N, C-alpha and C positions, 0 to 999 in steps of 0.2 A: 490373518486367518481366512480360509476360503473353503466353500463347498467344492466337492469334486464329483462330476457326473460323467458317466459313459452311457450313451443312448444308442440302442440298436446297433451295437458294434459288430461288424463281421471282420474276421481276419483269417486268411488262409495262406498256406505255403504250398504252392502247387495244388495237388488234389486234396491235400490234408486241411480240413477246416478246423481251426483251433477254437474260434469263437464264432457264434452264429446268433444274431439278434440279441446280443448280450447287453443287459442294463445293470447299472450300479450307481447308487447315490451315497456318497460319504459326507457326513455332516461336518460343517466347519468346527475345527478344534477337537475333534474326537480322534481316538486311536482305534483304527479299524484294521482288522486282520482278515486276509483271505487265506484259508487253509484248505489243502487238498492234496491228493497224491501227485507224485512226480508226473509231469507231462500233461497236467490238466489245463494249463494256460495261465497260471498265476503270474509267472515272470513276464509273459507277453502283455498282460494287462498293465503291469508296472511300466514296461517299455513304451507302451502306447501313451501312457500319461506323461512319461518323461520326454517323449519326442524322439526316442531311438527307433521306433517303428511308427508307421502310419496305417490307419484303418482302411480296409477295402470298402467299407460302407459304415455309416453311422457317424456320431459326433462325440468329441471329448471337450468338456468344459472345466475350467478352473475358475471358480466364482462365476461371474457373468460373462467371462471371456471364452469364446470358442477357440480352443488352441489347436484343434485338428478335426478334419473330416477327410473324405476320400480325395478331395481336390486341393486342399491347402493345409499347411501345418506350420505353426510357429516353431522356431528353432528351440532346442532345449534351454539355451541360456536366456531365452525371453520368457520362460514360463514360471519364474520365481519358485523353483523347486530345488531340493537337495536330494541326492541319491547316495545310498550306502550299499555296497555289494558284499557278498559273503567272503570274497578274497581280499578284503581291505583296500587293495589298489593304492597303497601309499607308495610314494616315490622313494626308493632306497637311497638316492644320492642327496636328498633334501632332509634338513632337520625337521623336527616336529613343527617348529615355527614356519619354516619354508613350505611345508606341505599345506598347512592351514592357511597361510597367507596367499598362496598362489591364485585362488579365484579372485581375491581382492586386487592383486597386482594386475591381472588381466582386465579387470573392470576399471583400472586407472585411478584407484583411490590414492590419496596422499599417504606418505609413510606414517604420519602420526595417526591417521584414521585406521590404517591397516593394523598398527600396533594395538590400538584400543580394541578393535573388533576381534583380533586374534586372542588377546588376553581374555576377553569376555567368553569367547567360544571354548577356550581351554579350561576356564573355570567351570563352565557348565558340565564338562565331562571329567572333572577332577584330575586335570593334568597340569595344574600350576607347578612351575619349577622344572618342567620337562622340555622347555622350548628348544634348547640346544642339543638335545639328544637326537641320534639317528635311529631309524626303524630297527636296525640290528641290535640296538641297545634296549629295546622294549619287549615286553611280553606280548603274546597274542592279544590279550585283552586290552593292553595299552595301545597297540596298533589299531585295534578296532575303534578305540576312543578317538584316535587321531582322525580316522575316516569320518566319524560322527562330527567331530569339531569342524572339519573341512566342509561338510555338508551344511552345518549350521551357521557358518561364519557369514554367509550372505543373507542371513535372516529370511529363510524361505517361508512361503506360505504353506507349502506342501513338503513333507519329508517322506521319501520313499525308501523303504528298507527291504532289501532282497536277501532273505536268509542270512542276516549279518552275524548271527551267533553260531552258525553251523560248525565252524572250524574251531570253536572254543571248547575247553573241557567243561564238565558238568558244573563245577563250582563257579567258573567264570560266566557260563551261560546264565546261571541263576542271578549272579550279581548284576550282570549287564542288563537283563530284562527289567529289573527294578530301576536301574539308572535311566533307561530309555523312558520309562513311565514318568520319572521325575523331570526329565528334560522336556517332555510334552507339557507337563504342568507349568514349568518355568517359562517356556517360549510361547505356548498357545498354538503351536503349529498343528496343522492337520497331518496325522501320520497314517500312512498306508503301509502295512507290514505284510509281506507274503512269506509263507512258511508251510512246511508239512509237519511241524512239531506242535502237537496238541498242547503240551504243557506251557510252552511259550505263548501260544495263542490265548489260552485261558487266563494266563497271568497278566498279559498286557492289555487286552482289548476292552474297549467300551462296548463295541459290538464286533461280531465276526460273521463271516460268510463261509459256508461249507460247500466246496465244489467237488464234482465227480470227474472221472477221467475224460468225459466228453465235453468238459467246459461248461456244464450246467450248474447253477447255484441251487442247492436244495433248501437251504434255510439261512436266514439272516436274523440275528437277534443277539441279546446279551449272552455272555458265556454261561451264566446261571440258567437262563431259560433253555438254551440249546442243550445243555447237559441234562437238565431234569425233564425237559419236554421235547425230545427229538421228534421231528416231524415224520421221519421214516426210518427204516432199518439201516439205510446207508449212513445217515448221520449218527445213529446210535452205535453202530459198529466202528465208525471212524474215530470216535472220541474214546479210545482206550479199549482195554481187554473186556470182552463180553462173553457171557454164556448165551448161546443161541440154540434153541431147541425147536425143531419143527413139530407142530402139534395138531391135533384135531379136537374140536370142542363138541361135547355131547352132554346134555343136561347140566350145562353151566361149567362143567369141569373139563380140564384139558387132559389129554392122554397122548402118549407117544408110542410109536411102533418100534420095538427093539428086536431085530431079527424076526423070530416067529411068535413074539408075544407082545401084547399091548399093556403098557404100564400107565396107570392113572397117576396124575400129578396132583398134589394138594393145593391147587390154585383155582380160584373161581374166576372164570373168564368174563369179559364184557359181554353184554347181551347181544351186541352187534356181531359177535363171532359164533353164536349158537349154530351148531350143525355144520360149521365150516372148518376148513383147514387154515392154518396160519403159523405164526412164529411167536414164541415166548422168549423174551430177552431179559437178562438182569446182569448187573455188574458184580464183580467179585466182592466189592465192599458192601453190597446190599445183602450178602448172605450172613445170617447170624448162626453161630455154632454153639451148641450146648452139649454138656455131658449127659443131661437127662432131657427127655422130650415130652411133648404133650400131643394132643390129637391134631394140632395144626402143623406139626413138624414131620419131617420124613427122615428115616435112618439112612446113614451113608457111611462108607468105609474110607478112611484116609489112605491114599495111595502115594502121596508125595507131600512133604512139608519142608519148606525152605524159608529160612530167616534171611530177609533182605534188608538188614539194618533196621529201620523203624517199622518195617512191614513184614508180616509173616504171610507167605503165599502158600495156599493149600490146593491140592487136587484131590477130589473125592470121587468115589464111585457110588452111584445110586442105581442099582439094578441094571448096570451096563451103561448108564448115562454119566459121562464125565462132568463134574461140576467144579469150576474154579471159584475159590473164595480167598478173601484177604482180610486181615485184621491188624490193628496196630500192635506192635510187639509188646508194649507195656500192658495193653489190655489182655493179650493172649497169655502172658506170664501170670497176670493176676488171676485169670480164670482157669489156670492149669490146662491151657490149650496148645502147648507145644507137643504135638501128638507124634506118636510113632506110627509108621506105616502098618496098616491092619487094624488100627483102633476104630471102634464104632462110636459115632456121635450122632447128634440130631441137628438137622438144618431147617431153617426157615428163611424166607426171602421177603425183604422189605420193598414194597411197591414195584413188583415186576412190570415190565413193559410188554404190551401186546401189539402185534402187527398182523394185518390180514395177509392173504396170499400174494398180494402185490407189494407188500412191504410197507404199507401206509399205517401209521399209528392209529390204534383203536382205543377209545375211552370207555 
């Protein structure tokens, strides 16, 4: 196991600066995910660690060893890393055994040692008995397991995963993300996973980092803390569907301008926002729906109701303000909340989030 550090990294391609004074510290043995939109620099970070790119400035450390700076870089094979890409990159002319054994053959291990380590790696990814199959005889998920086994067979200190589940269907993605977590527990390897998939990031990570398009990290913390206490509006919006309403606070209450009228919202704002403009945010699952309301609720009209398997997705209209809501299907059925468009109900919101005009979270 090894810590992973990037210190004051700069990387540019021509005039385009991808990373500028970028710092990151990943603890030994943790599963760390970098999540952000396409083009934010996630894959470049992974390639800098792997040795496929070199920094223009700054330093990369694996454990206590400096593996790269602007003047010197260790070769990828000297860094004790394993890498898995989203396109599997398994060799079609080699069997499962041949694919996984290849790094060991290059390293010059004996046939008996190769056989033992290949067996152990295949067992880790649940591919015992598949040694003599070719990639065309495997499903997409099985091919991805071959790529994982090949990355693990050299017993790396660092495992780098670049969107490895993107090309799998939903069921396989769910299955594989839990298997990756089990592999981490079994091997103790430090895992860096880069993705734009929020669900995978939340399920896998001990900690995660949220990056924006400019290559800046907004927040690093556990999935639970980031989801419940986003540091700013960017993080809040990035982690799933959100209701976002531009508001003004007066006498503790928020109001919103809709066309030529001002609509007061039944939310008491933080004192720091008194007399100021800002943003009110809440997630669809934070909206409670009732057939009968009280003074803390506000009336709304159902405009769209869609059953999405275990979830019911709603769109409501509150005096011209669209409100997204979601409920578990079983709960909605039990409460008679499979609504028809045009039905009137009452809404309340659990723990709305408040942001100032710069998008910073307010308490």
